C-alpha positions in Angstrom: 145.8 241.5 300.7 142.9 240.4 302.6 141.4 236.9 302.2 138.3 236.0 304.1 138.9 232.2 303.9 142.4 232.5 305.2 141.4 234.9 308.0 138.6 232.5 309.0 141.0 229.5 309.0 143.4 231.4 311.4 140.5 232.3 313.7 139.2 228.7 313.9 142.8 227.3 313.9 141.4 225.1 311.1 144.7 224.9 309.0 144.2 221.7 307.1 144.7 223.0 303.6 146.3 220.2 301.6 148.6 221.0 298.7 147.9 219.5 295.2 150.4 217.0 293.9 150.8 219.1 290.6 151.7 222.2 292.5 154.4 220.5 294.5 155.8 218.8 291.4 155.9 222.1 289.4 157.6 223.9 292.3 160.2 221.2 292.9 161.0 221.2 289.1 162.0 224.9 289.3 164.7 224.1 291.8 165.9 221.1 289.8 166.1 223.1 286.7 168.5 225.5 288.5 170.4 222.8 290.3 169.7 219.1 289.4 171.5 218.0 292.6 169.7 220.2 295.0 168.2 217.1 296.8 170.8 214.6 296.1 172.3 213.0 299.2 169.9 215.0 301.5 167.6 214.0 304.3 164.2 215.8 303.7 161.9 216.4 306.7 158.2 216.8 306.1 156.7 218.0 309.3 153.0 219.1 309.9 152.3 216.4 307.3 149.9 213.4 307.1 150.8 211.1 304.2 147.3 209.6 304.3 146.0 213.0 303.2 148.9 215.0 302.1 150.8 214.9 298.8 154.2 216.0 300.1 155.1 212.5 301.3 153.6 210.9 298.2 155.7 213.0 295.9 159.0 212.6 297.7 158.6 209.0 298.2 157.6 208.3 294.5 160.6 210.4 293.4 163.0 209.2 296.1 165.6 207.7 293.6 165.1 210.4 290.9 165.9 213.1 293.4 168.7 211.0 294.9 167.5 211.4 298.4 169.4 209.9 301.3 166.4 209.8 303.7 162.8 210.9 303.8 161.1 211.7 307.2 157.4 212.7 307.5 155.5 213.4 310.8 151.9 213.8 311.5 150.0 215.5 314.3 147.7 213.7 316.8 144.0 214.3 316.1 143.2 214.9 319.7 145.8 217.7 319.9 144.3 219.7 317.1 142.6 222.9 318.3 140.0 222.2 315.6 138.3 219.1 316.5 137.0 217.0 313.6 136.0 213.4 312.9 139.0 211.0 312.5 138.7 207.6 310.9 142.0 205.6 310.7 142.8 204.2 307.2 143.3 200.7 306.2 147.1 201.6 305.8 147.2 202.2 309.6 144.7 199.7 310.9 146.1 196.7 309.0 149.5 197.0 310.9 150.0 194.7 313.8 151.2 197.6 316.0 148.1 199.7 315.4 146.6 201.0 318.7 143.1 202.5 318.8 144.0 204.9 321.6 147.4 206.0 320.4 146.1 206.8 317.0 144.1 209.6 318.6 146.7 211.0 321.0 150.1 210.3 319.4 151.6 211.6 316.2 153.1 209.3 313.6 156.5 209.2 312.0 157.0 207.8 308.5 160.6 207.0 307.3 161.9 206.0 303.9 165.5 205.2 303.4 165.9 201.7 302.0 164.3 198.9 299.8 162.1 197.1 302.3 160.1 195.1 299.6 163.0 193.7 297.8 161.9 194.9 294.3 165.3 196.8 293.9 163.8 200.2 294.1 163.1 202.7 296.8 159.6 204.1 296.6 156.4 204.7 298.5 155.9 201.0 299.0 158.9 200.9 301.3 157.6 203.6 303.6 157.6 202.5 307.2 155.8 204.1 310.1 155.4 203.9 313.8 153.9 206.1 316.6 155.8 209.0 318.0 156.3 209.3 321.8 154.3 212.7 321.7 151.6 214.2 319.7 153.9 215.3 316.8 153.9 219.1 317.5 156.8 220.6 315.7 157.9 222.5 318.7 158.5 219.3 320.8 161.9 218.1 321.5 161.1 214.9 319.6 160.4 216.8 316.3 163.2 219.2 316.9 165.7 216.4 316.9 164.2 215.3 313.5 164.7 218.9 312.3 168.3 218.8 313.4 168.9 215.6 311.5 167.4 217.0 308.2 169.1 219.0 305.5 165.8 220.4 303.9 162.4 221.0 305.4 159.4 221.0 303.1 155.8 221.4 304.1 152.6 223.5 304.1 152.8 224.7 307.9 149.6 225.8 309.8 148.8 229.4 308.6 148.0 230.4 312.1 151.7 229.4 313.3 153.6 230.7 310.2 155.9 233.1 312.3 156.7 230.6 314.9 157.4 227.9 312.2 159.8 230.1 310.4 161.6 230.9 313.6 161.8 227.1 314.2 163.5 226.6 311.0 165.9 229.6 311.3 166.9 228.4 314.7 168.5 225.4 313.2 169.7 227.2 310.0 168.1 224.7 307.7 167.2 224.9 304.0 163.5 225.0 303.5 160.5 225.2 301.1 157.2 226.1 302.7 153.8 227.6 301.8 152.6 231.0 303.2 150.6 234.1 302.6 151.9 237.3 301.1 151.0 239.2 304.2 153.8 237.5 305.9 156.2 239.7 304.0 155.3 242.5 306.2 155.5 240.6 309.6 158.1 242.0 311.9 159.6 238.5 312.4 159.8 237.8 308.6 160.7 241.1 306.8 164.2 241.4 308.4 165.0 237.8 307.0 163.9 239.0 303.6 166.1 242.1 303.9 169.1 240.0 304.8 168.4 237.5 301.9 167.8 234.6 304.4 164.4 233.9 302.9 162.7 234.8 299.6 159.7 233.8 297.5 159.6 230.6 295.6 159.0 230.0 291.9 155.2 230.4 292.3 154.0 233.1 294.6 151.0 235.4 294.7 149.9 234.7 291.1 147.0 233.2 289.3 147.6 230.3 286.9 145.0 229.5 284.3 142.7 232.1 286.0 143.1 230.5 289.5 144.9 231.3 292.7 146.8 228.6 294.5 144.2 226.0 295.3 144.2 223.4 298.1 142.0 220.4 298.9 140.2 220.3 302.3 138.7 217.4 304.3 135.0 216.5 303.7 134.0 218.0 307.0 135.3 221.5 306.1 132.4 224.0 306.7 133.8 227.1 305.0 131.5 228.5 302.4 131.9 231.2 299.7 132.9 231.6 296.1 136.5 230.4 296.8 135.3 226.9 297.9 134.2 224.5 295.3 133.6 220.7 294.9 134.8 218.7 291.8 133.0 215.9 290.0 134.3 213.2 292.5 133.0 215.1 295.5 136.4 216.4 296.7 136.3 219.9 298.3 138.8 222.7 297.2 139.6 226.0 298.4 141.3 228.8 296.4 143.5 231.2 298.6 144.6 234.5 297.1 148.1 235.9 297.8 149.5 232.5 298.6 152.7 230.8 297.4 156.1 229.4 298.4 158.8 230.8 300.7 162.2 229.3 300.5 166.0 229.8 300.8 166.7 227.4 298.0 168.0 229.0 294.8 165.9 229.0 291.6 166.2 230.8 288.3 163.3 233.1 288.5 164.8 234.8 291.6 167.7 236.1 289.5 165.5 237.2 286.5 165.6 241.0 286.4 162.4 243.0 285.8 162.0 244.5 282.4 161.3 248.1 283.0 160.5 251.3 281.2 161.9 254.7 281.8 160.0 257.3 283.8 158.9 259.1 280.7 157.8 255.9 279.0 155.7 254.9 282.0 153.9 258.2 281.9 153.2 257.7 278.2 152.6 253.9 277.8 151.7 252.5 281.3 148.7 250.2 281.3 147.7 251.7 284.7 145.7 254.8 284.6 147.3 255.9 288.0 150.6 256.3 286.2 149.8 257.0 282.5 149.5 260.7 281.8 151.3 261.9 284.9 154.2 264.3 284.8 155.9 262.9 288.0 155.6 260.2 290.6 154.1 261.2 293.9 156.7 261.9 296.7 155.8 260.7 300.1 155.1 263.5 302.7 157.0 261.5 305.5 159.6 259.4 303.6 162.3 260.5 301.3 161.0 258.3 298.5 158.5 258.2 295.7 155.4 256.2 295.5 155.4 253.5 292.8 152.0 251.8 293.1 152.8 248.8 290.7 155.9 246.7 290.3 155.9 247.1 286.5 155.8 250.8 286.9 159.1 251.0 288.6 161.2 253.5 286.4 164.5 252.0 285.3 166.1 255.4 285.2 165.4 256.7 288.8 168.3 256.4 291.2 166.5 257.4 294.4 164.4 255.5 296.9 161.1 254.0 295.9 158.1 252.7 297.8 156.6 249.6 296.1 153.7 247.2 297.0 154.6 244.1 299.0 153.7 242.1 295.9 157.0 243.4 294.4 158.7 240.7 296.6 157.8 237.9 294.2 159.6 239.9 291.4 162.6 241.0 293.4 165.9 240.3 291.7 168.8 240.8 294.3 171.2 241.8 291.5 168.8 244.5 290.2 167.6 246.2 293.5 168.5 246.4 297.2 165.7 246.4 299.8 166.1 249.2 302.3 163.2 248.9 304.6 159.3 248.8 304.8 157.0 251.6 305.9 155.2 249.4 308.4 158.3 249.2 310.6 158.5 252.9 311.7 161.9 254.8 311.2 164.1 251.8 311.7 165.8 252.4 308.4 166.6 256.2 308.6 164.4 257.1 305.6 161.5 258.5 307.4 161.5 262.4 307.4 158.4 263.3 309.5 156.3 262.1 312.5 152.9 263.4 312.8 151.2 264.5 316.0 147.5 264.8 317.1 147.9 268.5 316.4 148.8 267.9 312.8 145.8 265.5 312.0 143.5 263.1 313.7 144.8 260.4 311.3 148.4 260.7 312.9 148.7 257.1 314.1 147.8 255.6 310.8 149.9 258.1 308.9 153.0 257.4 311.1 152.6 253.7 310.6 152.5 254.0 306.8 153.8 256.3 304.1 151.6 259.4 303.6 150.7 261.0 300.3 148.7 264.2 299.5 145.5 263.5 297.6 143.3 266.5 296.7 144.8 268.4 299.6 144.2 265.6 302.1 146.9 263.4 303.7 146.2 259.7 303.1 148.2 256.7 304.1 149.1 253.9 301.6 149.2 250.3 302.2 152.5 248.8 303.3 155.3 249.7 301.0 158.7 248.1 300.6 161.4 250.6 300.2 163.9 249.8 297.4 166.6 251.4 295.4 168.2 250.3 292.1 171.6 248.8 292.5 174.5 250.6 290.9 175.9 248.8 287.9 
């Protein structure tokens, strides 16, 4: 699913999309509902963060005792190291400290730590947050931040969109629990899809859906220059950007992940489906180059079909591992032994695109579908 604003952000390396407090709270609540002790006694690391802008540190600091955290660590990235240069004005929170350094604040990252009652008010909250400059610029790939990663139990953040692949690899290298924000297109990345197949990563409670008519919405700095219908300003002058196909990736358990899809039989779909592409048909289209049928919508998966089905990547947010098994994805060639044909230039000038994707016959012409996840119903 293309998104112009997201693509522009990647190109400009302007990844400063800040998550709303309410979105963080709703997502965390889903994991607490499933396991009230999921954060208890844990050290949480918030890399790629900036407490003076971001809500991640604010949320976890304010709820430190409620969550039962052992320690909260948050790190920020040096302004001068960002590929997208923008105005930077230190806040009073920073300049009021005796160790404030006018040069370091531009070239060094900062670390914020919360683990004890500093103010003496018999509670641990955001007022007890302590900070200092890092030795380096705060890049998550540095040895300094890697050491913090290795100390942590759970990593939570909205990583740079342009570095999503690298950030996931960084987490998986240390085999940590995590909750991060990403785009649905990441499902088809060659670095990400195998992790999904192996149940090492899955979608969070909210993913690729509109809530109250809106996609997941982030606030952006005042200097943000992106224009378009997805960018708007509230009554206080704060800028927001709505990003389609966005949500949470995680390896923390939550109840929605184990909720099976309610499905109709094949005959019921042909009679009652809300989708004109399915309603009135007599059979599902079989791929010309995969031993599987084309199911264009997740809610049109027939519950009485035992064979392999190709479904849109949006299915991943509805995937219940007890209901289906994931066998592969059409974008990854014939790695999964399900492909039945390779096209040549003699077959069609579209052979390259057809070989990359699943092919269907439409009005006597071969056409390629978008990326399809190949699934099969689990035997009960």
